[in-house]
C-alpha positions in Angstrom: 0.0 0.0 0.0 1.5 3.3 -1.1 0.7 6.0 1.5 0.2 9.4 -0.1 2.1 12.4 1.4 0.3 13.4 4.5 1.3 15.6 7.4 1.7 14.4 10.9 -1.7 15.5 12.0 -3.4 13.7 9.1 -1.5 10.5 9.7 -2.3 10.5 13.4 -6.0 11.1 12.7 -6.1 8.3 10.1 -4.3 6.0 12.6 -6.8 6.7 15.4 -9.7 6.2 13.0 -8.3 2.8 11.9 -7.8 1.7 15.5 -11.4 2.8 16.4 -12.8 0.8 13.4 -10.7 -2.2 14.5 -12.2 -2.0 18.0 -15.7 -2.3 16.6 -15.0 -4.7 13.7 -16.7 -8.1 13.8 -14.6 -10.4 11.7 -11.1 -11.6 12.4 -9.9 -10.8 8.9 -11.4 -7.3 9.1 -9.6 -6.7 12.4 -6.3 -8.0 11.1 -6.5 -5.9 7.9 -7.3 -2.7 9.8 -4.5 -3.3 12.3 -2.0 -3.9 9.5 -3.0 -0.6 7.9 -2.6 1.1 11.3 0.8 -0.4 11.8 1.9 0.9 8.4 0.8 4.4 9.3 2.5 4.2 12.7 5.8 3.2 11.0 5.3 6.2 8.7 4.9 8.5 11.7 8.1 7.0 13.3 10.1 7.3 10.0 9.2 10.9 9.3 9.2 12.3 12.8 
């Protein structure tokens, strides 16, 4: 997944939205997918800042 250029605030907002969706997700695959996307965003935050 190629992450478009986003600033720190946008990445943080998207990260928290993904974690919130994962909290209320029903299926295992759905939860795993959302957590993987969140992990990629978190690594993007750590790399850039």
